[in-house]
ROKENU-132924 format. One record per residue: z negated, x negated, y of N, C-alpha, C in turn. Coordinates in nm, 3 decimals. Example, Ala and Ser with C-alpha at 12.3 -4.5 7.8 and 13.67 -1.06 7.14 Angstrom:
# residues 2
<atom n_pz="-0.780" n_px="-1.319" n_py="-0.569" ca_pz="-0.780" ca_px="-1.230" ca_py="-0.450" c_pz="-0.780" c_px="-1.320" c_py="-0.330"/>
<atom n_pz="-0.708" n_px="-1.285" n_py="-0.225" ca_pz="-0.714" ca_px="-1.367" ca_py="-0.106" c_pz="-0.787" c_px="-1.290" c_py="0.003"/>
END
This chain:
# residues 117
<atom n_pz="1.972" n_px="-0.672" n_py="-1.696" ca_pz="1.821" ca_px="-0.700" ca_py="-1.689" c_pz="1.799" c_px="-0.672" c_py="-1.844"/>
<atom n_pz="1.652" n_px="-0.741" n_py="-1.815" ca_pz="1.574" ca_px="-0.756" ca_py="-1.976" c_pz="1.456" c_px="-0.691" c_py="-1.974"/>
<atom n_pz="1.442" n_px="-0.604" n_py="-2.064" ca_pz="1.319" ca_px="-0.524" ca_py="-2.046" c_pz="1.200" c_px="-0.587" c_py="-2.154"/>
<atom n_pz="1.058" n_px="-0.569" n_py="-2.163" ca_pz="1.011" ca_px="-0.611" ca_py="-2.253" c_pz="0.876" c_px="-0.486" c_py="-2.248"/>
<atom n_pz="0.856" n_px="-0.461" n_py="-2.393" ca_pz="0.769" ca_px="-0.418" ca_py="-2.381" c_pz="0.602" c_px="-0.452" c_py="-2.420"/>
<atom n_pz="0.495" n_px="-0.383" n_py="-2.337" ca_pz="0.400" ca_px="-0.529" ca_py="-2.310" c_pz="0.315" c_px="-0.395" c_py="-2.393"/>
<atom n_pz="0.241" n_px="-0.462" n_py="-2.460" ca_pz="0.135" ca_px="-0.346" ca_py="-2.577" c_pz="0.004" c_px="-0.363" c_py="-2.467"/>
<atom n_pz="-0.120" n_px="-0.295" n_py="-2.545" ca_pz="-0.234" ca_px="-0.269" ca_py="-2.430" c_pz="-0.287" c_px="-0.425" c_py="-2.448"/>
<atom n_pz="-0.299" n_px="-0.465" n_py="-2.543" ca_pz="-0.383" ca_px="-0.600" ca_py="-2.574" c_pz="-0.298" c_px="-0.714" c_py="-2.469"/>
<atom n_pz="-0.186" n_px="-0.691" n_py="-2.483" ca_pz="-0.112" ca_px="-0.781" ca_py="-2.391" c_pz="-0.157" c_px="-0.812" c_py="-2.222"/>
<atom n_pz="-0.132" n_px="-0.619" n_py="-2.211" ca_pz="-0.188" ca_px="-0.611" ca_py="-2.047" c_pz="-0.314" c_px="-0.649" c_py="-2.025"/>
<atom n_pz="-0.398" n_px="-0.637" n_py="-2.127" ca_pz="-0.584" ca_px="-0.669" ca_py="-2.065" c_pz="-0.567" c_px="-0.805" c_py="-2.052"/>
<atom n_pz="-0.547" n_px="-0.860" n_py="-2.180" ca_pz="-0.476" ca_px="-1.006" ca_py="-2.173" c_pz="-0.501" c_px="-1.082" c_py="-2.040"/>
<atom n_pz="-0.362" n_px="-1.032" n_py="-1.982" ca_pz="-0.317" ca_px="-1.051" ca_py="-1.903" c_pz="-0.385" c_px="-1.058" c_py="-1.714"/>
<atom n_pz="-0.445" n_px="-0.947" n_py="-1.747" ca_pz="-0.502" ca_px="-0.818" ca_py="-1.628" c_pz="-0.608" c_px="-0.895" c_py="-1.594"/>
<atom n_pz="-0.677" n_px="-0.955" n_py="-1.723" ca_pz="-0.859" ca_px="-1.038" ca_py="-1.681" c_pz="-0.840" c_px="-1.174" c_py="-1.712"/>
<atom n_pz="-0.712" n_px="-1.201" n_py="-1.625" ca_pz="-0.813" ca_px="-1.345" ca_py="-1.647" c_pz="-0.779" c_px="-1.372" c_py="-1.469"/>
<atom n_pz="-0.892" n_px="-1.481" n_py="-1.453" ca_pz="-0.972" ca_px="-1.512" ca_py="-1.349" c_pz="-0.863" c_px="-1.456" c_py="-1.238"/>
<atom n_pz="-0.755" n_px="-1.548" n_py="-1.222" ca_pz="-0.666" ca_px="-1.464" ca_py="-1.116" c_pz="-0.634" c_px="-1.302" c_py="-1.079"/>
<atom n_pz="-0.607" n_px="-1.260" n_py="-1.151" ca_pz="-0.625" ca_px="-1.070" ca_py="-1.148" c_pz="-0.753" c_px="-1.004" c_py="-1.142"/>
<atom n_pz="-0.857" n_px="-1.056" n_py="-1.207" ca_pz="-0.993" ca_px="-1.069" ca_py="-1.180" c_pz="-1.044" c_px="-0.913" c_py="-1.230"/>
<atom n_pz="-0.956" n_px="-0.811" n_py="-1.300" ca_pz="-1.037" ca_px="-0.723" ca_py="-1.401" c_pz="-1.092" c_px="-0.734" c_py="-1.458"/>
<atom n_pz="-1.215" n_px="-0.650" n_py="-1.493" ca_pz="-1.266" ca_px="-0.658" ca_py="-1.653" c_pz="-1.155" c_px="-0.573" c_py="-1.763"/>
<atom n_pz="-1.197" n_px="-0.590" n_py="-1.834" ca_pz="-1.175" ca_px="-0.536" ca_py="-1.983" c_pz="-1.148" c_px="-0.393" c_py="-2.004"/>
<atom n_pz="-1.235" n_px="-0.298" n_py="-1.988" ca_pz="-1.258" ca_px="-0.181" ca_py="-1.909" c_pz="-1.153" c_px="-0.133" c_py="-1.827"/>
<atom n_pz="-1.195" n_px="-0.213" n_py="-1.701" ca_pz="-1.084" ca_px="-0.174" ca_py="-1.596" c_pz="-0.924" c_px="-0.213" c_py="-1.648"/>
<atom n_pz="-0.905" n_px="-0.281" n_py="-1.709" ca_pz="-0.766" ca_px="-0.320" ca_py="-1.732" c_pz="-0.730" c_px="-0.217" c_py="-1.851"/>
<atom n_pz="-0.846" n_px="-0.122" n_py="-1.962" ca_pz="-0.783" ca_px="-0.043" ca_py="-1.986" c_pz="-0.766" c_px="0.066" c_py="-1.946"/>
<atom n_pz="-0.821" n_px="0.082" n_py="-1.872" ca_pz="-0.831" ca_px="0.211" ca_py="-1.771" c_pz="-0.704" c_px="0.236" c_py="-1.710"/>
<atom n_pz="-0.623" n_px="0.103" n_py="-1.630" ca_pz="-0.521" ca_px="0.106" ca_py="-1.566" c_pz="-0.424" c_px="0.101" c_py="-1.693"/>
<atom n_pz="-0.403" n_px="0.068" n_py="-1.793" ca_pz="-0.353" ca_px="0.076" ca_py="-1.899" c_pz="-0.312" c_px="0.240" c_py="-1.931"/>
<atom n_pz="-0.363" n_px="0.276" n_py="-1.929" ca_pz="-0.335" ca_px="0.413" ca_py="-2.016" c_pz="-0.308" c_px="0.511" c_py="-1.870"/>
<atom n_pz="-0.332" n_px="0.450" n_py="-1.758" ca_pz="-0.313" ca_px="0.507" ca_py="-1.645" c_pz="-0.159" c_px="0.545" c_py="-1.706"/>
<atom n_pz="-0.109" n_px="0.378" n_py="-1.706" ca_pz="0.026" ca_px="0.388" ca_py="-1.643" c_pz="0.136" c_px="0.475" c_py="-1.731"/>
<atom n_pz="0.087" n_px="0.434" n_py="-1.933" ca_pz="0.119" ca_px="0.486" ca_py="-2.004" c_pz="0.093" c_px="0.671" c_py="-1.966"/>
<atom n_pz="0.003" n_px="0.705" n_py="-1.939" ca_pz="0.014" ca_px="0.848" ca_py="-1.895" c_pz="0.102" c_px="0.917" c_py="-1.825"/>
<atom n_pz="0.216" n_px="0.820" n_py="-1.734" ca_pz="0.222" ca_px="0.841" ca_py="-1.671" c_pz="0.442" c_px="0.912" c_py="-1.753"/>
<atom n_pz="0.465" n_px="0.829" n_py="-1.854" ca_pz="0.523" ca_px="0.859" ca_py="-1.917" c_pz="0.712" c_px="0.784" c_py="-1.858"/>
<atom n_pz="0.703" n_px="0.768" n_py="-1.784" ca_pz="0.773" ca_px="0.677" ca_py="-1.730" c_pz="0.810" c_px="0.531" c_py="-1.704"/>
<atom n_pz="0.920" n_px="0.432" n_py="-1.784" ca_pz="0.871" ca_px="0.282" ca_py="-1.779" c_pz="0.847" c_px="0.245" c_py="-1.620"/>
<atom n_pz="0.758" n_px="0.143" n_py="-1.621" ca_pz="0.726" ca_px="0.058" ca_py="-1.501" c_pz="0.761" c_px="-0.105" c_py="-1.512"/>
<atom n_pz="0.812" n_px="-0.163" n_py="-1.391" ca_pz="0.810" ca_px="-0.291" ca_py="-1.408" c_pz="0.630" c_px="-0.329" c_py="-1.428"/>
<atom n_pz="0.666" n_px="-0.476" n_py="-1.528" ca_pz="0.509" ca_px="-0.500" ca_py="-1.522" c_pz="0.522" c_px="-0.624" c_py="-1.421"/>
<atom n_pz="0.425" n_px="-0.606" n_py="-1.328" ca_pz="0.423" ca_px="-0.698" ca_py="-1.222" c_pz="0.316" c_px="-0.742" c_py="-1.162"/>
<atom n_pz="0.253" n_px="-0.787" n_py="-1.272" ca_pz="0.046" ca_px="-0.866" ca_py="-1.258" c_pz="0.016" c_px="-0.817" c_py="-1.080"/>
<atom n_pz="0.091" n_px="-0.933" n_py="-1.043" ca_pz="0.035" ca_px="-0.969" ca_py="-0.895" c_pz="0.066" c_px="-0.832" c_py="-0.819"/>
<atom n_pz="0.178" n_px="-0.739" n_py="-0.833" ca_pz="0.163" ca_px="-0.623" ca_py="-0.723" c_pz="0.057" c_px="-0.492" c_py="-0.816"/>
<atom n_pz="0.019" n_px="-0.574" n_py="-0.932" ca_pz="-0.097" ca_px="-0.440" ca_py="-0.986" c_pz="-0.185" c_px="-0.488" c_py="-0.915"/>
<atom n_pz="-0.244" n_px="-0.589" n_py="-0.920" ca_pz="-0.362" ca_px="-0.660" ca_py="-0.891" c_pz="-0.376" c_px="-0.623" c_py="-0.684"/>
<atom n_pz="-0.248" n_px="-0.607" n_py="-0.648" ca_pz="-0.253" ca_px="-0.584" ca_py="-0.503" c_pz="-0.279" c_px="-0.424" c_py="-0.476"/>
<atom n_pz="-0.298" n_px="-0.349" n_py="-0.562" ca_pz="-0.288" ca_px="-0.188" ca_py="-0.588" c_pz="-0.395" c_px="-0.133" c_py="-0.595"/>
<atom n_pz="-0.485" n_px="-0.170" n_py="-0.712" ca_pz="-0.577" ca_px="-0.128" ca_py="-0.722" c_pz="-0.707" c_px="-0.243" c_py="-0.699"/>
<atom n_pz="-0.796" n_px="-0.159" n_py="-0.682" ca_pz="-0.928" ca_px="-0.256" ca_py="-0.645" c_pz="-1.064" c_px="-0.174" c_py="-0.764"/>
<atom n_pz="-1.136" n_px="-0.268" n_py="-0.853" ca_pz="-1.232" ca_px="-0.228" ca_py="-0.871" c_pz="-1.356" c_px="-0.254" c_py="-0.856"/>
<atom n_pz="-1.470" n_px="-0.162" n_py="-0.892" ca_pz="-1.580" ca_px="-0.156" ca_py="-0.835" c_pz="-1.689" c_px="-0.089" c_py="-0.952"/>
<atom n_pz="-1.805" n_px="-0.125" n_py="-0.947" ca_pz="-1.949" ca_px="-0.082" ca_py="-1.028" c_pz="-2.012" c_px="0.038" c_py="-0.960"/>
<atom n_pz="-2.006" n_px="0.029" n_py="-0.844" ca_pz="-2.076" ca_px="0.118" ca_py="-0.781" c_pz="-1.994" c_px="0.183" c_py="-0.682"/>
<atom n_pz="-1.972" n_px="0.352" n_py="-0.640" ca_pz="-1.881" ca_px="0.407" ca_py="-0.616" c_pz="-1.939" c_px="0.367" c_py="-0.464"/>
<atom n_pz="-2.055" n_px="0.360" n_py="-0.375" ca_pz="-2.096" ca_px="0.332" ca_py="-0.274" c_pz="-2.025" c_px="0.195" c_py="-0.205"/>
<atom n_pz="-2.006" n_px="0.119" n_py="-0.254" ca_pz="-1.915" ca_px="0.011" ca_py="-0.215" c_pz="-1.792" c_px="0.016" c_py="-0.227"/>
<atom n_pz="-1.713" n_px="0.098" n_py="-0.285" ca_pz="-1.618" ca_px="0.193" ca_py="-0.309" c_pz="-1.588" c_px="0.214" c_py="-0.146"/>
<atom n_pz="-1.662" n_px="0.303" n_py="-0.116" ca_pz="-1.678" ca_px="0.423" ca_py="-0.030" c_pz="-1.682" c_px="0.336" c_py="0.106"/>
<atom n_pz="-1.758" n_px="0.224" n_py="0.084" ca_pz="-1.829" ca_px="0.164" ca_py="0.257" c_pz="-1.665" c_px="0.041" c_py="0.289"/>
<atom n_pz="-1.600" n_px="-0.016" n_py="0.108" ca_pz="-1.514" ca_px="-0.089" ca_py="0.191" c_pz="-1.397" c_px="0.039" c_py="0.235"/>
<atom n_pz="-1.366" n_px="0.165" n_py="0.228" ca_pz="-1.276" ca_px="0.238" ca_py="0.283" c_pz="-1.294" c_px="0.305" c_py="0.382"/>
<atom n_pz="-1.410" n_px="0.310" n_py="0.413" ca_pz="-1.464" ca_px="0.373" ca_py="0.514" c_pz="-1.510" c_px="0.526" c_py="0.538"/>
<atom n_pz="-1.541" n_px="0.581" n_py="0.370" ca_pz="-1.609" ca_px="0.660" ca_py="0.345" c_pz="-1.738" c_px="0.672" c_py="0.361"/>
<atom n_pz="-1.828" n_px="0.588" n_py="0.369" ca_pz="-1.955" ca_px="0.587" ca_py="0.329" c_pz="-2.011" c_px="0.656" c_py="0.428"/>
<atom n_pz="-1.983" n_px="0.717" n_py="0.550" ca_pz="-2.051" ca_px="0.819" ca_py="0.662" c_pz="-2.093" c_px="0.921" c_py="0.584"/>
<atom n_pz="-1.976" n_px="1.000" n_py="0.512" ca_pz="-2.012" ca_px="1.126" ca_py="0.426" c_pz="-2.133" c_px="1.120" c_py="0.342"/>
<atom n_pz="-2.201" n_px="1.023" n_py="0.292" ca_pz="-2.313" ca_px="1.002" ca_py="0.255" c_pz="-2.387" c_px="0.892" c_py="0.270"/>
<atom n_pz="-2.564" n_px="0.958" n_py="0.274" ca_pz="-2.591" ca_px="0.832" ca_py="0.255" c_pz="-2.647" c_px="0.733" c_py="0.187"/>
<atom n_pz="-2.643" n_px="0.816" n_py="0.056" ca_pz="-2.696" ca_px="0.752" ca_py="-0.028" c_pz="-2.600" c_px="0.725" c_py="-0.190"/>
<atom n_pz="-2.612" n_px="0.671" n_py="-0.277" ca_pz="-2.565" ca_px="0.695" ca_py="-0.417" c_pz="-2.592" c_px="0.880" c_py="-0.432"/>
<atom n_pz="-2.765" n_px="0.888" n_py="-0.447" ca_pz="-2.800" ca_px="1.018" ca_py="-0.491" c_pz="-2.787" c_px="1.130" c_py="-0.388"/>
<atom n_pz="-2.697" n_px="1.096" n_py="-0.273" ca_pz="-2.619" ca_px="1.215" ca_py="-0.233" c_pz="-2.510" c_px="1.205" c_py="-0.201"/>
<atom n_pz="-2.456" n_px="1.124" n_py="-0.299" ca_pz="-2.313" ca_px="1.108" ca_py="-0.359" c_pz="-2.353" c_px="1.195" c_py="-0.471"/>
<atom n_pz="-2.419" n_px="1.182" n_py="-0.552" ca_pz="-2.402" ca_px="1.239" ca_py="-0.714" c_pz="-2.483" c_px="1.360" c_py="-0.743"/>
<atom n_pz="-2.520" n_px="1.395" n_py="-0.574" ca_pz="-2.570" ca_px="1.535" ca_py="-0.577" c_pz="-2.458" c_px="1.609" c_py="-0.547"/>
<atom n_pz="-2.366" n_px="1.544" n_py="-0.479" ca_pz="-2.257" ca_px="1.654" ca_py="-0.428" c_pz="-2.140" c_px="1.681" c_py="-0.504"/>
<atom n_pz="-2.174" n_px="1.605" n_py="-0.623" ca_pz="-2.081" ca_px="1.588" ca_py="-0.682" c_pz="-2.115" c_px="1.645" c_py="-0.838"/>
<atom n_pz="-2.246" n_px="1.705" n_py="-0.834" ca_pz="-2.328" ca_px="1.795" ca_py="-0.947" c_pz="-2.266" c_px="1.905" c_py="-0.870"/>
<atom n_pz="-2.353" n_px="1.959" n_py="-0.732" ca_pz="-2.315" ca_px="2.080" ca_py="-0.674" c_pz="-2.172" c_px="2.121" c_py="-0.682"/>
<atom n_pz="-2.073" n_px="2.030" n_py="-0.638" ca_pz="-1.924" ca_px="2.110" ca_py="-0.645" c_pz="-1.879" c_px="2.121" c_py="-0.804"/>
<atom n_pz="-1.935" n_px="2.022" n_py="-0.921" ca_pz="-1.911" ca_px="2.037" ca_py="-1.007" c_pz="-1.774" c_px="1.935" c_py="-1.061"/>
<atom n_pz="-1.816" n_px="1.844" n_py="-0.974" ca_pz="-1.683" ca_px="1.736" ca_py="-0.980" c_pz="-1.752" c_px="1.601" c_py="-1.048"/>
<atom n_pz="-1.711" n_px="1.497" n_py="-1.101" ca_pz="-1.723" ca_px="1.395" ca_py="-1.169" c_pz="-1.724" c_px="1.332" c_py="-1.081"/>
<atom n_pz="-1.791" n_px="1.208" n_py="-1.023" ca_pz="-1.754" ca_px="1.082" ca_py="-0.927" c_pz="-1.643" c_px="1.062" c_py="-0.907"/>
<atom n_pz="-1.575" n_px="1.021" n_py="-0.949" ca_pz="-1.397" ca_px="1.001" ca_py="-0.966" c_pz="-1.364" c_px="1.138" c_py="-0.895"/>
<atom n_pz="-1.403" n_px="1.217" n_py="-0.874" ca_pz="-1.319" ca_px="1.338" ca_py="-0.831" c_pz="-1.352" c_px="1.371" c_py="-0.689"/>
<atom n_pz="-1.497" n_px="1.330" n_py="-0.691" ca_pz="-1.496" ca_px="1.349" ca_py="-0.555" c_pz="-1.474" c_px="1.190" c_py="-0.473"/>
<atom n_pz="-1.484" n_px="1.070" n_py="-0.527" ca_pz="-1.432" ca_px="1.013" ca_py="-0.482" c_pz="-1.296" c_px="1.011" c_py="-0.385"/>
<atom n_pz="-1.173" n_px="1.043" n_py="-0.516" ca_pz="-1.021" ca_px="1.106" ca_py="-0.498" c_pz="-1.066" c_px="1.231" c_py="-0.375"/>
<atom n_pz="-1.127" n_px="1.315" n_py="-0.395" ca_pz="-1.134" ca_px="1.402" ca_py="-0.244" c_pz="-1.141" c_px="1.346" c_py="-0.133"/>
<atom n_pz="-1.237" n_px="1.231" n_py="-0.144" ca_pz="-1.296" ca_px="1.176" ca_py="-0.008" c_pz="-1.189" c_px="1.072" c_py="0.008"/>
<atom n_pz="-1.140" n_px="0.961" n_py="-0.074" ca_pz="-1.081" ca_px="0.860" ca_py="-0.034" c_pz="-0.902" c_px="0.901" c_py="-0.018"/>
<atom n_pz="-0.892" n_px="1.005" n_py="-0.145" ca_pz="-0.719" ca_px="1.095" ca_py="-0.082" c_pz="-0.618" c_px="1.000" c_py="-0.167"/>
<atom n_pz="-0.647" n_px="0.949" n_py="-0.295" ca_pz="-0.607" ca_px="0.844" ca_py="-0.380" c_pz="-0.628" c_px="0.872" c_py="-0.517"/>
<atom n_pz="-0.571" n_px="0.794" n_py="-0.596" ca_pz="-0.638" ca_px="0.780" ca_py="-0.774" c_pz="-0.717" c_px="0.711" c_py="-0.783"/>
<atom n_pz="-0.780" n_px="0.776" n_py="-0.818" ca_pz="-0.947" ca_px="0.672" ca_py="-0.868" c_pz="-0.952" c_px="0.727" c_py="-1.044"/>
<atom n_pz="-0.970" n_px="0.608" n_py="-1.119" ca_pz="-1.000" ca_px="0.594" ca_py="-1.269" c_pz="-1.126" c_px="0.547" c_py="-1.299"/>
<atom n_pz="-1.203" n_px="0.605" n_py="-1.390" ca_pz="-1.330" ca_px="0.559" ca_py="-1.443" c_pz="-1.368" c_px="0.621" c_py="-1.551"/>
<atom n_pz="-1.488" n_px="0.520" n_py="-1.585" ca_pz="-1.472" ca_px="0.539" ca_py="-1.725" c_pz="-1.641" c_px="0.582" c_py="-1.753"/>
<atom n_pz="-1.674" n_px="0.676" n_py="-1.699" ca_pz="-1.750" ca_px="0.746" ca_py="-1.739" c_pz="-1.882" c_px="0.695" c_py="-1.732"/>
<atom n_pz="-1.882" n_px="0.561" n_py="-1.669" ca_pz="-2.023" ca_px="0.492" ca_py="-1.670" c_pz="-2.019" c_px="0.380" c_py="-1.530"/>
<atom n_pz="-2.017" n_px="0.298" n_py="-1.536" ca_pz="-1.978" ca_px="0.211" ca_py="-1.396" c_pz="-1.864" c_px="0.134" c_py="-1.330"/>
<atom n_pz="-1.756" n_px="0.186" n_py="-1.439" ca_pz="-1.631" ca_px="0.112" ca_py="-1.381" c_pz="-1.511" c_px="0.228" c_py="-1.315"/>
<atom n_pz="-1.532" n_px="0.186" n_py="-1.218" ca_pz="-1.397" ca_px="0.304" ca_py="-1.111" c_pz="-1.334" c_px="0.169" c_py="-1.034"/>
<atom n_pz="-1.146" n_px="0.191" n_py="-1.070" ca_pz="-1.027" ca_px="0.160" ca_py="-0.999" c_pz="-1.012" c_px="0.262" c_py="-0.901"/>
<atom n_pz="-1.002" n_px="0.221" n_py="-0.788" ca_pz="-0.938" ca_px="0.238" ca_py="-0.685" c_pz="-0.754" c_px="0.225" c_py="-0.628"/>
<atom n_pz="-0.679" n_px="0.291" n_py="-0.639" ca_pz="-0.579" ca_px="0.248" ca_py="-0.582" c_pz="-0.538" c_px="0.299" c_py="-0.469"/>
<atom n_pz="-0.478" n_px="0.142" n_py="-0.390" ca_pz="-0.487" ca_px="0.145" ca_py="-0.249" c_pz="-0.313" c_px="0.105" c_py="-0.228"/>
<atom n_pz="-0.202" n_px="0.117" n_py="-0.368" ca_pz="-0.119" ca_px="0.099" ca_py="-0.338" c_pz="-0.038" c_px="0.222" c_py="-0.305"/>
<atom n_pz="0.107" n_px="0.211" n_py="-0.322" ca_pz="0.209" ca_px="0.308" ca_py="-0.277" c_pz="0.218" c_px="0.446" c_py="-0.394"/>
<atom n_pz="0.291" n_px="0.514" n_py="-0.318" ca_pz="0.299" ca_px="0.624" ca_py="-0.391" c_pz="0.314" c_px="0.574" c_py="-0.566"/>
<atom n_pz="0.293" n_px="0.651" n_py="-0.636" ca_pz="0.332" ca_px="0.631" ca_py="-0.813" c_pz="0.388" c_px="0.717" c_py="-0.841"/>
<atom n_pz="0.512" n_px="0.673" n_py="-0.857" ca_pz="0.612" ca_px="0.822" ca_py="-0.885" c_pz="0.653" c_px="0.824" c_py="-1.075"/>
END
């Protein structure tokens, strides 16, 4: 079996191609996430594309997975986050029961794939 180390710029370049559809911010978040696991993974852009979805609006993400009924508006979502002392990403993780990456501004990545070991 042949292994190749993928550098951050290579990962971002591949994942931001039109057929993969991620933003530079989203691709960088994913790279950092996979690096933080600390174990080698197979770099399969198609599988990664199928495992993650990128959103700029957390309510859109909630709509897509049926969690919107818990919040009436983006304001209600953020008020809940503030009241509970969690970030929007932590609140989404709680509602969706999956990994959520957030750049602290407008980029949310939701993991839909199988468990990452």
